[in-house]
Legacy VTK file of the C-alpha trace (Angstrom):
# vtk DataFile Version 3.0
C-alpha trace
ASCII
DATASET POLYDATA
POINTS 169 float
-79.878 -71.082 22.328
-78.918 -68.115 24.539
-80.290 -64.727 23.687
-78.934 -61.246 24.239
-80.673 -58.265 25.733
-79.286 -54.802 25.112
-80.663 -52.357 27.690
-80.135 -48.732 26.696
-81.096 -45.753 28.799
-82.110 -42.787 26.651
-79.431 -40.195 25.927
-79.080 -36.914 27.856
-82.327 -34.963 27.852
-82.977 -31.249 28.037
-84.201 -30.249 31.495
-84.224 -26.580 30.392
-87.224 -27.178 28.122
-89.672 -25.879 30.710
-92.486 -25.420 28.205
-92.784 -29.167 27.554
-94.051 -32.066 29.625
-91.734 -34.812 30.864
-92.986 -37.069 28.069
-92.110 -34.462 25.409
-88.650 -33.544 26.748
-86.085 -33.679 23.872
-82.397 -34.562 23.826
-79.641 -32.056 24.479
-76.844 -31.557 21.965
-74.745 -34.017 23.991
-77.574 -36.540 23.812
-77.853 -36.078 20.047
-74.104 -36.797 19.811
-74.010 -39.759 22.231
-76.896 -41.815 20.821
-75.328 -42.442 17.395
-71.997 -43.261 19.086
-73.702 -46.178 20.827
-75.287 -47.285 17.545
-71.935 -47.107 15.736
-70.302 -49.150 18.516
-73.021 -51.811 18.277
-72.493 -51.990 14.507
-68.681 -52.261 14.839
-69.094 -55.060 17.374
-71.567 -56.941 15.177
-74.332 -56.539 17.746
-77.217 -55.572 15.476
-80.524 -56.332 17.208
-83.257 -58.471 15.644
-85.936 -56.535 17.512
-85.981 -52.966 18.859
-88.549 -51.782 21.380
-88.579 -48.279 22.853
-90.513 -45.928 25.030
-92.422 -43.448 22.862
-91.316 -40.495 25.074
-89.511 -37.921 22.941
-86.035 -38.377 24.464
-86.238 -42.166 24.090
-87.734 -41.826 20.599
-84.882 -39.560 19.465
-82.347 -41.932 21.015
-83.879 -44.972 19.308
-84.004 -43.300 15.895
-80.374 -42.119 16.102
-79.099 -45.509 17.323
-81.058 -47.371 14.643
-79.897 -45.013 11.913
-76.270 -45.770 12.867
-77.133 -49.501 12.757
-78.833 -49.265 9.360
-82.216 -50.193 10.854
-85.237 -48.371 9.441
-87.099 -46.368 12.089
-90.278 -48.079 10.914
-88.956 -51.304 12.463
-88.911 -49.807 15.972
-91.753 -50.939 18.241
-92.998 -47.943 20.247
-94.388 -49.522 23.405
-96.141 -47.079 25.773
-95.594 -49.516 28.654
-91.853 -48.767 28.570
-92.418 -45.126 29.607
-92.366 -44.931 33.404
-92.272 -48.723 33.563
-91.724 -50.851 36.599
-89.604 -53.981 36.483
-92.772 -56.060 36.137
-93.980 -54.034 33.161
-90.570 -54.314 31.480
-90.558 -58.083 32.023
-93.964 -58.099 30.324
-92.534 -56.131 27.383
-89.717 -58.680 27.085
-92.234 -61.512 27.264
-93.943 -60.105 24.163
-90.731 -60.065 22.103
-90.837 -62.309 19.051
-89.710 -65.850 19.933
-87.276 -65.819 17.001
-85.478 -62.656 18.143
-82.056 -63.632 19.417
-80.929 -60.073 20.247
-83.317 -57.418 21.552
-82.583 -53.727 22.114
-84.765 -52.146 24.829
-84.622 -48.344 25.086
-86.206 -46.631 28.055
-85.838 -44.836 31.345
-84.584 -45.097 34.901
-85.390 -46.212 37.518
-87.172 -49.054 35.689
-84.223 -50.083 33.522
-81.814 -50.203 36.472
-84.323 -52.224 38.463
-84.702 -54.644 35.534
-80.916 -54.959 35.188
-80.472 -55.643 38.902
-83.294 -58.203 38.829
-81.882 -60.070 35.839
-78.234 -60.022 36.947
-78.593 -60.257 40.698
-76.656 -58.229 43.229
-73.234 -58.615 41.605
-73.389 -55.289 39.739
-70.763 -52.629 40.397
-71.570 -48.945 40.187
-69.357 -46.657 38.118
-67.183 -44.022 39.792
-70.052 -41.515 39.561
-72.301 -43.870 41.542
-74.598 -44.606 38.618
-75.365 -47.950 37.061
-77.092 -46.687 33.911
-76.195 -43.065 33.233
-77.731 -41.503 30.128
-76.901 -43.318 26.865
-75.371 -46.217 28.799
-75.815 -49.665 27.283
-75.880 -52.907 29.262
-75.367 -56.130 27.306
-76.761 -59.291 28.889
-76.779 -62.954 27.990
-80.336 -64.141 28.609
-82.023 -67.526 28.988
-83.474 -69.155 25.878
-87.018 -67.915 26.608
-87.911 -64.226 26.937
-90.933 -65.082 29.070
-90.485 -65.355 32.827
-86.930 -64.075 33.179
-86.220 -65.138 36.753
-84.069 -63.170 39.205
-80.393 -63.730 38.458
-81.155 -65.541 35.186
-78.972 -63.278 33.029
-75.228 -62.748 32.834
-73.865 -59.244 32.388
-71.441 -59.192 29.447
-70.600 -55.479 29.419
-71.681 -51.965 30.259
-70.741 -49.336 27.691
-70.853 -45.573 28.180
-70.466 -43.178 25.252
-67.662 -41.281 26.997
-65.596 -44.485 26.951
-65.911 -44.938 23.196
LINES 1 170
169 0 1 2 3 4 5 6 7 8 9 10 11 12 13 14 15 16 17 18 19 20 21 22 23 24 25 26 27 28 29 30 31 32 33 34 35 36 37 38 39 40 41 42 43 44 45 46 47 48 49 50 51 52 53 54 55 56 57 58 59 60 61 62 63 64 65 66 67 68 69 70 71 72 73 74 75 76 77 78 79 80 81 82 83 84 85 86 87 88 89 90 91 92 93 94 95 96 97 98 99 100 101 102 103 104 105 106 107 108 109 110 111 112 113 114 115 116 117 118 119 120 121 122 123 124 125 126 127 128 129 130 131 132 133 134 135 136 137 138 139 140 141 142 143 144 145 146 147 148 149 150 151 152 153 154 155 156 157 158 159 160 161 162 163 164 165 166 167 168
């Protein structure tokens, strides 16, 4: 049975918060508006994940909570995996490999450049950049059809179904 992976880059973060570390950087007002838009779109499309895993960094945490609230998923169900923060493609593949075998749709919330690298690895070189030259801008969601097993996702093993940006909703 094919599985789906939803890759979501955290929403727009506040670079003006100079008094906080990168890990503690919060969302901007735009980010606080965009994250629930993605969650509402997922709900309308019937794309509710079975498993949600997120970076514990503040901007990703806020994004995950707002998306899950729009989906009707309790924030207590979110897995806060420290390996997602600053992750390489290899680390993210490891995170996916630890997803429950029964999860048919997984939502992964994290950061660039790791998420873009993961997306390019899974889908191959056939990805087109948006007009702004970005693959995963903030709060952008990539939906992929994955192989039956989360473990060992080989290069080019996924099929990109869609890329959704909040400004297009």
